[in-house]
C-alpha positions as a printed NumPy array, in Angstrom:
array([[-11.575,  -7.377,   2.34 ],
       [-14.345,  -5.898,   2.432],
       [-15.929,  -4.513,  -1.052],
       [-14.759,  -3.23 ,  -3.887],
       [-10.8  ,  -3.267,  -4.434],
       [-10.62 ,   0.877,  -4.85 ],
       [ -8.77 ,   2.084,  -8.651],
       [ -5.296,   3.095,  -6.402],
       [ -5.784,   0.586,  -4.471],
       [ -4.869,  -1.605,  -8.138],
       [ -2.254,   1.228,  -9.469],
       [ -0.318,   0.468,  -5.579],
       [ -0.339,  -3.588,  -6.339],
       [  0.832,  -2.891, -10.082],
       [  3.493,  -0.279,  -9.28 ],
       [  4.58 ,  -2.951,  -5.751],
       [  4.267,  -0.741,  -3.388],
       [  1.679,  -2.6  ,  -1.848],
       [  2.844,  -5.199,   0.883],
       [  2.413,  -8.637,   0.215],
       [ -0.339,  -9.457,   2.335],
       [ -2.523,  -7.035,   1.072],
       [ -2.008,  -7.245,  -2.5  ],
       [ -2.52 , -11.112,  -2.054],
       [ -6.218, -10.119,  -0.307],
       [ -6.645,  -8.163,  -3.58 ],
       [ -6.052, -10.377,  -5.421],
       [ -7.815, -12.883,  -3.908],
       [-11.246, -10.602,  -4.089],
       [-10.564, -10.076,  -7.44 ],
       [-10.501, -13.725,  -8.525],
       [-14.416, -14.113,  -7.961],
       [-15.163, -10.364,  -8.932],
       [-15.789,  -9.714, -11.958],
       [-16.372,  -5.5  , -10.744],
       [-12.724,  -6.009,  -9.4  ],
       [-10.734,  -7.654, -12.569],
       [-11.936,  -4.938, -14.868],
       [-10.648,  -2.884, -12.778],
       [ -7.369,  -3.804, -12.45 ],
       [ -7.736,  -4.768, -16.285],
       [ -8.456,  -0.811, -16.823],
       [ -5.85 ,   0.755, -13.973],
       [ -3.58 ,  -1.704, -16.122],
       [ -4.198,  -0.396, -19.481],
       [ -3.689,   3.536, -18.133],
       [ -0.17 ,   2.677, -16.663],
       [  1.184,   1.388, -19.091],
       [  0.213,   4.244, -21.184],
       [  2.467,   6.059, -18.962],
       [  4.896,   5.391, -20.052],
       [  4.6  ,   6.391, -23.798],
       [  3.624,   9.742, -22.41 ],
       [  6.166,  10.714, -20.733],
       [  8.934,   9.783, -23.691],
       [  6.87 ,  12.323, -25.757],
       [  8.466,  15.619, -25.832],
       [  6.302,  18.123, -24.262],
       [  4.276,  20.615, -26.692],
       [  5.041,  24.445, -27.594],
       [  2.801,  26.787, -26.356],
       [  2.79 ,  29.643, -27.348],
       [  3.014,  33.08 , -24.905],
       [  1.464,  35.635, -26.027]])
């Protein structure tokens, strides 16, 4: 792996859409990179809130 892990790759990893080798590679990188650890946690928190947002009723919008 070259450079830091982009947030969308963390989202893919959390969604289970990465192949095991790539997921393992970014996890190894994060094990020694504080910046990527923080990015992974931010994406994890954001992804966790999607369920709560999706469960809310849609807002009623008045149309003129």
